[in-house]
C-alpha positions in Angstrom: -32.3 7.5 -64.7 -30.8 5.0 -67.1 -27.5 4.5 -67.8 -27.4 5.6 -71.2 -29.1 9.0 -69.6 -26.5 9.2 -67.2 -23.9 9.2 -70.0 -25.5 11.5 -72.2 -25.7 13.9 -69.4 -22.2 13.8 -68.7 -21.2 14.5 -72.2 -23.9 17.5 -73.0 -26.2 18.1 -70.3 -28.5 19.8 -72.8 -28.4 16.6 -75.0 -29.5 14.6 -72.3 -32.6 16.9 -71.3 -33.6 16.5 -74.7 -33.4 12.9 -74.7 -35.1 12.7 -71.7 -38.1 15.4 -72.4 -38.5 13.2 -75.9 -39.2 10.0 -73.9 -42.0 11.4 -71.9 -43.5 14.0 -73.9 -44.4 14.1 -77.7 -45.0 17.7 -78.3 -48.3 17.6 -79.9 -50.8 17.3 -76.5 -50.4 18.7 -73.0 -48.2 16.3 -71.2 -50.8 14.8 -69.0 -52.7 13.7 -72.0 -49.8 12.2 -73.9 -50.0 8.6 -74.1 -47.0 7.8 -72.9 -47.2 10.3 -69.8 -46.4 9.2 -66.7 -45.6 10.7 -63.3 -42.0 11.7 -62.7 -40.1 9.6 -60.1 -38.4 11.5 -57.4 -35.2 10.1 -59.0 -36.1 11.6 -62.3 -37.0 14.8 -60.7 -33.3 15.1 -59.3 -31.9 14.4 -62.5 -33.8 17.0 -64.2 -33.0 19.5 -61.4 -29.0 18.6 -61.8 -29.2 18.9 -65.7 -30.8 22.3 -65.3 -28.1 23.4 -62.4 -25.5 22.2 -64.6 -26.6 23.1 -68.1 -27.1 26.9 -67.6 -24.3 29.1 -67.5 -24.5 32.1 -65.3 -22.7 34.8 -67.3 -22.1 37.1 -64.3 -20.4 34.2 -62.5 -18.8 33.4 -65.6 -17.2 36.8 -66.0 -16.2 37.0 -62.4 -14.3 33.6 -62.9 -12.7 34.8 -66.0 -11.7 37.7 -64.6 -9.9 35.8 -61.8 -8.1 33.7 -64.4 -6.8 36.6 -66.4 -5.5 38.3 -63.0 -3.6 35.2 -62.3 -2.5 34.8 -65.6 -1.3 38.7 -65.9 0.2 38.1 -62.3 2.3 35.2 -63.8 3.4 37.4 -66.9 4.3 40.6 -64.6 6.2 38.5 -61.8 8.3 36.3 -64.5 11.6 38.2 -63.5 11.0 37.2 -59.8 10.4 33.3 -60.5 14.0 32.9 -59.8 13.9 34.2 -56.4 10.6 32.7 -55.6 12.2 29.3 -56.9 15.3 29.8 -54.4 12.7 30.3 -51.2 10.8 27.2 -52.8 13.1 24.9 -54.5 10.4 22.6 -55.3 9.0 25.4 -57.6 5.5 24.8 -56.3 2.3 27.1 -57.1 -0.7 26.8 -55.2 -2.8 27.4 -58.1 -2.6 26.5 -62.0 -1.6 29.5 -64.1 -3.6 28.8 -67.2 -2.0 28.8 -71.0 -1.9 32.0 -73.4 -3.9 30.0 -75.7 -6.7 29.4 -72.7 -6.4 33.1 -71.9 -6.9 34.0 -75.1 -10.1 31.9 -75.5 -11.4 33.6 -72.4 -11.2 37.1 -73.6 -13.1 35.9 -76.5 -15.7 34.6 -74.5 -15.6 37.9 -72.4 -16.2 40.0 -75.3 -19.0 37.9 -76.2 -20.6 38.5 -72.8 -20.0 42.5 -72.6 -22.0 42.5 -75.6 -25.1 42.7 -73.9 -25.4 46.3 -72.4 -26.6 45.4 -68.6 -22.9 42.8 -68.3 -21.0 45.9 -70.0 -22.0 48.1 -67.4 -21.6 45.6 -64.7 -18.3 44.9 -65.9 -17.2 48.6 -66.1 -18.6 49.3 -62.5 -16.4 46.7 -61.3 -13.3 48.1 -62.7 -13.2 46.4 -65.6 -12.3 49.5 -67.6 -9.2 50.2 -65.7 -8.2 46.6 -65.6 -8.1 46.8 -69.6 -6.6 49.9 -69.9 -3.9 48.9 -67.8 -3.0 45.8 -69.3 -3.3 47.2 -72.8 -0.7 50.0 -71.5 1.5 47.9 -69.8 4.0 48.9 -72.2 5.3 51.5 -73.4 7.0 54.5 -72.4 6.7 53.9 -68.6 7.9 50.5 -68.3 9.7 49.0 -71.6 10.6 46.1 -69.5 7.1 45.0 -68.6 5.5 45.5 -72.1 7.2 42.6 -73.6 6.2 40.3 -70.6 2.4 40.9 -71.9 1.7 39.0 -75.0 0.7 41.6 -77.7 -2.2 39.5 -78.4 -3.6 40.0 -75.1 -2.9 43.9 -75.1 -5.1 44.2 -78.2 -7.9 41.7 -77.2 -8.1 44.1 -74.0 -8.5 46.9 -76.5 -11.1 44.9 -78.5 -13.1 44.2 -75.4 -13.0 47.9 -74.4 -14.5 49.0 -77.9 -17.4 46.5 -77.4 -17.8 47.8 -73.9 -18.5 51.3 -75.1 -20.0 50.7 -78.2 -23.2 52.6 -78.1 -23.2 52.5 -74.4 -23.6 56.2 -73.3 -22.7 55.0 -69.5 -19.8 53.3 -70.2 -18.7 56.3 -72.4 -19.2 58.7 -69.8 -17.1 56.6 -67.6 -14.2 56.4 -69.9 -14.3 60.2 -69.6 -14.2 60.4 -65.9 -11.5 58.2 -65.4 -9.4 60.1 -67.7 -8.9 57.1 -70.2 -9.0 59.2 -73.4 -5.5 60.7 -73.3 -4.3 56.8 -72.0 -5.7 55.5 -75.1 -3.9 58.0 -77.2 -0.7 57.3 -75.4 -1.1 53.3 -75.9 -1.8 54.3 -79.8 1.4 56.3 -80.4 3.4 53.9 -78.2 2.8 51.1 -80.4 2.8 52.9 -83.6 6.4 54.1 -83.3 7.2 50.5 -82.9 5.0 49.1 -85.6 6.9 47.3 -88.8 3.7 45.8 -90.7 3.1 46.8 -94.3 -0.6 47.9 -95.7 -1.1 43.9 -96.5 -0.7 42.6 -93.2 -0.1 43.2 -89.4 2.2 42.5 -86.8 1.6 42.5 -82.9 2.3 46.6 -82.8 0.2 47.3 -85.3 -2.5 44.7 -84.3 -2.5 47.1 -81.0 -2.7 50.4 -82.7 -5.5 49.3 -85.0 -7.6 48.1 -81.9 -6.8 51.0 -80.0 -8.2 53.0 -82.9 -11.2 51.1 -82.6 -11.4 51.2 -79.0 -11.2 55.0 -79.2 -14.0 55.1 -81.8 -16.2 53.1 -79.9 -15.4 55.2 -76.6 -16.4 58.8 -78.8 -18.5 58.3 -81.3 -21.9 59.2 -81.1 -21.2 60.7 -77.3 -21.6 64.9 -77.9 -19.3 65.2 -75.0 -16.6 62.9 -75.6 -16.4 63.9 -79.6 -15.8 67.6 -78.3 -13.4 66.7 -76.1 -11.5 64.6 -78.4 -11.8 67.2 -81.0 -10.1 69.6 -78.5 -7.2 67.3 -78.3 -4.0 68.2 -80.5 -2.6 64.3 -80.4 -6.2 63.3 -80.9 -6.4 64.8 -84.3 -3.1 63.5 -84.8 -3.9 60.0 -83.8 -6.5 60.1 -86.9 -4.2 61.8 -89.4 -1.5 58.9 -88.5 -3.9 56.1 -89.0 -4.4 57.3 -92.3 -1.0 57.2 -93.6 -0.4 61.2 -93.6 2.9 61.0 -92.1 4.2 57.5 -93.3 7.6 58.2 -94.8 10.9 56.0 -94.6 12.6 59.3 -94.2 10.9 60.1 -90.9 11.0 56.2 -90.3 7.2 56.3 -89.9 5.5 53.1 -91.3 2.7 52.8 -93.4 -0.8 52.0 -91.1 -2.1 48.3 -92.0 -5.3 48.3 -94.1 -7.2 47.5 -90.8 -5.9 50.6 -89.0 -6.8 52.7 -92.4 -10.4 51.7 -92.2 -10.8 52.4 -88.8 -9.2 55.6 -89.3 -11.3 56.7 -92.0 -14.3 55.5 -90.1 -13.9 57.5 -87.0 -13.2 60.8 -88.8 -16.0 59.9 -91.0 -17.9 59.7 -87.7 -16.5 62.8 -86.2 -17.1 65.4 -89.1 -20.6 64.1 -90.2 -22.3 63.5 -86.4 -25.3 65.5 -85.9 -23.2 67.9 -83.2 -20.5 68.3 -85.8 -20.1 72.2 -87.0 -17.7 73.9 -89.5 -14.9 74.5 -87.2 -14.9 70.8 -86.6 -14.9 70.0 -90.1 -11.9 72.5 -90.6 -10.1 70.9 -87.9 -9.7 67.9 -90.0 -9.3 70.0 -93.4 -5.9 68.2 -94.1 -7.3 64.5 -93.2 -10.4 65.3 -95.7 -8.2 66.4 -98.5 -5.4 63.2 -97.8 -8.8 60.8 -98.0 -9.9 62.9 -101.3 -6.5 62.4 -102.8 -5.4 59.1 -101.4 -8.5 56.8 -101.1 -10.8 57.0 -103.8 -8.6 55.3 -106.7 -8.3 51.7 -107.2 -4.6 52.3 -105.4 -2.4 55.2 -104.9 1.2 55.9 -103.8 2.4 56.4 -100.4 6.0 57.4 -99.8 6.8 55.6 -103.3 4.8 52.4 -102.7 1.8 51.5 -104.3 -1.2 50.7 -101.8 -4.2 48.8 -102.8 -7.7 50.7 -101.5 -10.4 47.8 -101.5 -13.9 48.7 -102.6 -15.1 49.1 -99.0 -12.5 51.8 -98.2 -13.3 53.5 -101.5 -16.9 53.4 -100.6 -16.3 54.7 -97.2 -14.4 57.7 -98.5 -16.9 58.5 -101.1 -19.7 58.2 -98.9 -17.9 60.7 -96.1 -17.5 63.1 -99.1 -21.2 63.0 -100.3 -21.9 63.8 -96.5 -19.6 66.8 -96.4 -21.0 68.1 -99.3 -24.7 67.4 -98.4 -24.6 68.6 -94.4 -22.6 72.1 -96.2 -20.9 72.9 -92.5 -18.0 73.5 -94.1 -17.3 72.1 -98.1 -13.6 74.5 -98.2 -11.6 71.1 -98.1 -13.2 69.9 -101.3 -13.9 72.9 -103.3 -10.5 74.4 -103.4 -9.1 74.3 -106.6 -6.6 71.8 -107.2 -8.9 69.5 -105.1 -11.7 70.1 -106.8 -10.1 69.3 -110.1 -8.7 66.5 -109.1 -11.8 64.7 -107.6 -13.9 66.0 -110.9 -10.8 64.6 -113.3 -10.8 60.7 -110.9 -14.6 60.7 -110.9 -14.8 61.4 -114.6 -12.4 58.3 -115.1 -13.6 56.0 -112.8 -17.6 56.6 -113.6 -16.5 55.8 -117.2 -14.4 52.8 -116.4 -17.4 51.5 -114.3 -20.0 52.1 -116.7 -18.0 50.3 -119.5 -17.9 46.7 -117.7 -19.8 44.2 -119.5 -19.6 41.3 -117.1 -22.7 41.2 -115.0 -21.0 40.0 -111.7 -18.4 42.6 -111.8 -21.2 44.9 -112.6 -22.8 44.2 -109.5 -19.7 44.4 -107.6 -18.9 47.9 -108.3 -22.9 49.3 -108.6 -22.7 50.9 -105.0 -19.1 52.6 -105.7 -20.8 53.7 -108.9 -23.7 54.9 -107.5 -21.5 57.0 -105.0 -19.4 58.5 -107.3 -22.2 59.7 -109.6 -24.0 61.4 -106.3 -20.2 63.0 -105.4 -19.7 64.3 -109.1 -23.4 65.9 -108.8 -23.2 67.8 -105.8 -19.2 68.7 -106.9 -21.0 70.5 -109.9 -23.5 72.4 -107.4 -20.5 73.3 -104.7 -18.5 75.9 -106.6 
């Protein structure tokens, strides 16, 4: 093997392999018939084996390495208060292993999230105690140990919830593990512990509101499209209140409840729509969320709306999601009472007439294209409302 091949191998194993291959094979005929073909020497065979061994990452092994690093980092966070005692016993303050930095841990958690997107790795992670690990890290907080929560960075706790959402997404086996381990109430607790300390506005997120947003996402992924999980969640009064607070129903300066961030509002709306329009939803479930449905109808469908005296902008994605939910409620007809009550019905018709008129009057081609989906949804809502009463 040449010194250049060795250099390429050191910098990027796959690049070295490609360059080596191009030296021996032209890709148009079988290798043995290539005019430049020559048998591999023992040295070349060893080089190829080394590149293959170093260039292929076993994601299962990598997942274990990442978890060990996370354990080391979290141990250092949770034991930081004991450092002084340890240093008294060890004047040099030396540790037996290098603890990764916060930035390194954040990168590893992003990598872990990519790995568990594969359903088999998600199951493996959950079966090796991964769910308890993520829930434990995310809930190192709150009511039980306020002094510990500040020691685990909010970015790490939010990342744990993001990974949890990925694990559960369309994965019935992991969703069932979440139920069996009693993690639904724990997620609700994490959400409310952080919601009470959030200081974000609708335009941005602080650490606490990032955690509440991720907790909503994790709950949504844990419950959606799983019949048993949906039923259990809807039987929990705190679960219903979780969705309502995520929408902003209780936000009030007089109650010291901050408005939800834009990300939390969208995730709560998406979760609400999934719950009340799922294949197993019935009239009783829709009526459980009557107040939430009416809140969406009154606050989410216009360009902006007032919450506690402050104007909050509803982006096109939020408006379209709200309209889609209303359309599906009216189509499924499990219970349309929330939308056909006189005050709500007349408000929707009045708003619909104004929005449709405004969007139809747009002349700019690009702008017209941008509102095409919203216009279509409003026309569908108006058509169904006319038949609903």
